[in-house]
LUMDREN-987683 format. One record per residue (C-alpha): chain; x, y, z; residue number from 1. Coordinates in pm, whole numbers, plus 50000, padded with zeros to 5 digits. Example, Ala and Ser with C-alpha at 12.3 -4.5 7.8 and 13.67 -1.06 7.14 Angstrom:
REM residues 2
['A' [51230 49550 50780] 1];
['A' [51367 49894 50714] 2];
***
This chain:
REM residues 251
['A' [28077 45464 76664] 1];
['A' [27912 45125 76736] 2];
['A' [28058 44851 76517] 3];
['A' [27714 44722 76424] 4];
['A' [27555 45058 76354] 5];
['A' [27427 45174 76016] 6];
['A' [27682 45454 76003] 7];
['A' [27970 45215 76063] 8];
['A' [27849 44976 75793] 9];
['A' [27807 45264 75547] 10];
['A' [28157 45386 75626] 11];
['A' [28299 45035 75581] 12];
['A' [28115 44997 75248] 13];
['A' [28241 45322 75100] 14];
['A' [28589 45262 75239] 15];
['A' [28593 44927 75059] 16];
['A' [28473 45092 74737] 17];
['A' [28753 45346 74759] 18];
['A' [29005 45071 74829] 19];
['A' [28882 44872 74527] 20];
['A' [28905 45183 74305] 21];
['A' [29266 45240 74415] 22];
['A' [29346 44872 74361] 23];
['A' [29200 44894 74011] 24];
['A' [29410 45201 73926] 25];
['A' [29729 45041 74058] 26];
['A' [29657 44719 73869] 27];
['A' [29613 44907 73542] 28];
['A' [29920 45125 73605] 29];
['A' [30156 44840 73690] 30];
['A' [30018 44625 73407] 31];
['A' [30106 44903 73163] 32];
['A' [30443 44942 73337] 33];
['A' [30526 44584 73239] 34];
['A' [30415 44634 72881] 35];
['A' [30083 44453 72945] 36];
['A' [30214 44107 72854] 37];
['A' [30485 44112 73122] 38];
['A' [30282 44324 73361] 39];
['A' [29946 44153 73393] 40];
['A' [30078 43849 73582] 41];
['A' [30276 44034 73853] 42];
['A' [29996 44292 73888] 43];
['A' [29734 44021 73940] 44];
['A' [29957 43836 74186] 45];
['A' [30021 44154 74387] 46];
['A' [29652 44244 74382] 47];
['A' [29543 43908 74518] 48];
['A' [29803 43922 74795] 49];
['A' [29661 44260 74900] 50];
['A' [29303 44133 74872] 51];
['A' [29387 43840 75099] 52];
['A' [29537 44076 75356] 53];
['A' [29236 44308 75327] 54];
['A' [28971 44040 75384] 55];
['A' [29168 43917 75685] 56];
['A' [29174 44264 75839] 57];
['A' [29545 44332 75782] 58];
['A' [29572 44697 75682] 59];
['A' [29879 44818 75489] 60];
['A' [29968 45121 75273] 61];
['A' [29818 45019 74941] 62];
['A' [30060 45171 74691] 63];
['A' [30375 45082 74885] 64];
['A' [30264 44724 74944] 65];
['A' [30142 44680 74585] 66];
['A' [30473 44800 74444] 67];
['A' [30671 44576 74678] 68];
['A' [30470 44265 74594] 69];
['A' [30475 44349 74222] 70];
['A' [30855 44359 74199] 71];
['A' [30903 44077 74451] 72];
['A' [30682 43840 74249] 73];
['A' [30767 43974 73903] 74];
['A' [30926 43649 73784] 75];
['A' [30673 43412 73941] 76];
['A' [30386 43633 73832] 77];
['A' [30504 43611 73471] 78];
['A' [30559 43238 73495] 79];
['A' [30190 43219 73586] 80];
['A' [30057 43501 73370] 81];
['A' [30233 43446 73036] 82];
['A' [30113 43084 72994] 83];
['A' [29761 43200 73079] 84];
['A' [29780 43466 72807] 85];
['A' [29913 43213 72555] 86];
['A' [29638 42964 72635] 87];
['A' [29374 43238 72619] 88];
['A' [29502 43353 72278] 89];
['A' [29509 42996 72145] 90];
['A' [29156 42924 72265] 91];
['A' [29024 43249 72120] 92];
['A' [29183 43186 71779] 93];
['A' [29055 42828 71768] 94];
['A' [28705 42930 71871] 95];
['A' [28699 43211 71612] 96];
['A' [28814 42970 71342] 97];
['A' [28573 42685 71417] 98];
['A' [28271 42903 71499] 99];
['A' [28294 43062 71154] 100];
['A' [28223 42726 70988] 101];
['A' [27870 42595 70937] 102];
['A' [27945 42226 70895] 103];
['A' [27883 41979 71175] 104];
['A' [28251 41918 71246] 105];
['A' [28321 42288 71291] 106];
['A' [28027 42334 71525] 107];
['A' [28127 42034 71737] 108];
['A' [28484 42163 71752] 109];
['A' [28366 42512 71851] 110];
['A' [28159 42365 72134] 111];
['A' [28458 42162 72252] 112];
['A' [28672 42477 72252] 113];
['A' [28400 42658 72445] 114];
['A' [28407 42386 72712] 115];
['A' [28784 42424 72733] 116];
['A' [28735 42800 72776] 117];
['A' [28501 42740 73071] 118];
['A' [28748 42497 73228] 119];
['A' [29040 42736 73179] 120];
['A' [28841 43028 73318] 121];
['A' [28742 42828 73626] 122];
['A' [29103 42728 73687] 123];
['A' [29217 43089 73633] 124];
['A' [28972 43214 73897] 125];
['A' [29153 42993 74150] 126];
['A' [29509 43033 74020] 127];
['A' [29624 43368 74157] 128];
['A' [29424 43348 74484] 129];
['A' [29599 43014 74539] 130];
['A' [29932 43183 74471] 131];
['A' [29850 43444 74734] 132];
['A' [29772 43177 74996] 133];
['A' [29999 42875 74942] 134];
['A' [30369 42812 74881] 135];
['A' [30384 42576 74582] 136];
['A' [30595 42528 74272] 137];
['A' [30479 42690 73949] 138];
['A' [30357 42362 73791] 139];
['A' [30173 42278 74114] 140];
['A' [29981 42606 74102] 141];
['A' [29842 42514 73760] 142];
['A' [29773 42155 73861] 143];
['A' [29612 42230 74197] 144];
['A' [29400 42520 74069] 145];
['A' [29266 42296 73791] 146];
['A' [29192 42012 74032] 147];
['A' [29032 42244 74284] 148];
['A' [28811 42394 74013] 149];
['A' [28693 42048 73904] 150];
['A' [28641 41911 74256] 151];
['A' [28447 42215 74381] 152];
['A' [28212 42278 74093] 153];
['A' [27964 42484 74294] 154];
['A' [28231 42734 74395] 155];
['A' [28370 42739 74041] 156];
['A' [28023 42812 73903] 157];
['A' [27989 43107 74143] 158];
['A' [28328 43244 74035] 159];
['A' [28240 43207 73668] 160];
['A' [27909 43383 73726] 161];
['A' [28088 43673 73895] 162];
['A' [28335 43687 73606] 163];
['A' [28057 43702 73348] 164];
['A' [27872 43963 73556] 165];
['A' [28185 44180 73578] 166];
['A' [28246 44152 73203] 167];
['A' [27882 44236 73126] 168];
['A' [27885 44539 73357] 169];
['A' [28205 44673 73200] 170];
['A' [28063 44624 72853] 171];
['A' [27740 44801 72939] 172];
['A' [27909 45081 73134] 173];
['A' [28266 45127 72999] 174];
['A' [28324 45408 73248] 175];
['A' [28354 45145 73523] 176];
['A' [28673 45001 73372] 177];
['A' [28922 45267 73496] 178];
['A' [28785 45254 73852] 179];
['A' [28610 44924 73926] 180];
['A' [28628 44700 73618] 181];
['A' [28915 44475 73724] 182];
['A' [28949 44575 74089] 183];
['A' [28596 44466 74180] 184];
['A' [28645 44131 74008] 185];
['A' [28978 44080 74184] 186];
['A' [28829 44167 74523] 187];
['A' [28518 43950 74492] 188];
['A' [28697 43645 74349] 189];
['A' [28977 43682 74604] 190];
['A' [28727 43708 74890] 191];
['A' [28533 43404 74767] 192];
['A' [28844 43194 74707] 193];
['A' [28974 43275 75054] 194];
['A' [28647 43138 75196] 195];
['A' [28662 42831 74972] 196];
['A' [29023 42754 75063] 197];
['A' [28958 42803 75434] 198];
['A' [28661 42566 75423] 199];
['A' [28868 42311 75232] 200];
['A' [29160 42337 75475] 201];
['A' [28924 42292 75771] 202];
['A' [28768 41986 75608] 203];
['A' [29110 41835 75539] 204];
['A' [29221 41905 75897] 205];
['A' [28905 41744 76037] 206];
['A' [28953 41444 75811] 207];
['A' [29314 41407 75925] 208];
['A' [29208 41434 76289] 209];
['A' [28941 41169 76237] 210];
['A' [29191 40942 76063] 211];
['A' [29442 40987 76346] 212];
['A' [29173 40911 76604] 213];
['A' [29073 40598 76412] 214];
['A' [29436 40491 76391] 215];
['A' [29482 40546 76766] 216];
['A' [29169 40346 76835] 217];
['A' [29290 40061 76614] 218];
['A' [29627 40064 76789] 219];
['A' [29451 40053 77127] 220];
['A' [29245 39755 77021] 221];
['A' [29559 39584 76899] 222];
['A' [29735 39644 77231] 223];
['A' [29435 39517 77427] 224];
['A' [29447 39190 77233] 225];
['A' [29806 39123 77347] 226];
['A' [29854 38965 77690] 227];
['A' [30142 38843 77895] 228];
['A' [30178 38575 78161] 229];
['A' [30198 38827 78446] 230];
['A' [29835 38945 78424] 231];
['A' [29502 38764 78415] 232];
['A' [29384 38661 78074] 233];
['A' [29235 38950 77876] 234];
['A' [29347 39220 78120] 235];
['A' [29715 39285 78045] 236];
['A' [29832 39622 78178] 237];
['A' [30110 39651 77911] 238];
['A' [30351 39797 78164] 239];
['A' [30601 39515 78163] 240];
['A' [30908 39626 77972] 241];
['A' [31062 39278 77976] 242];
['A' [30847 38985 77862] 243];
['A' [30857 38651 78051] 244];
['A' [31040 38468 77772] 245];
['A' [31316 38734 77782] 246];
['A' [31358 38680 78157] 247];
['A' [31376 38311 78100] 248];
['A' [31649 38351 77843] 249];
['A' [31858 38557 78092] 250];
['A' [31814 38310 78374] 251];
***
């Protein structure tokens, strides 16, 4: 079947839908296996590792790989997931408390909490995809995901839009939750973050290459400004290992 044909694209689309549905079921199952609180972090970490492999064309048995990554990253996944749950609970309680008041102070506080919710959600969208891609310490994952979310506001806005769209779709059609509710969000955000991280890595690599080239050019200009008494002025070949004054001292 031609790779660019309509039939091939339809097959790839439905194959991806089936893969997302399976991912969603495994995420829910392993989250419940960990008692929700201790299961959501490892499940999300394992899911994003599989999403990264999927978007890069690395096929693997889904259930076997999910289970392996879930237990392998159980501790790290909880070190990421439990603080996120605690922060989410704290923000929700504060917003519920302040939004119930009608005085100016309560309304200002509720808006401030809402801004913190947006910031935390943007950082969360980057957190587990970053875990799937980079080897960092646990504090660095939180720090770098927050910084990346703030420095790449356009990408963060897209991720937040997809998050809101997924939540709205699940609320309007609750039947999507067991099959696509979380899996689709994980797949789309993982796919987008992989693109964002790749573009950022390429930009950093190009910047480093440009800096190295500039440094080499500056070093070349410095060498060209140094002459010795063996060559004509301004045209030193820099091949003399022993300068004239050293020879004179040995004479």
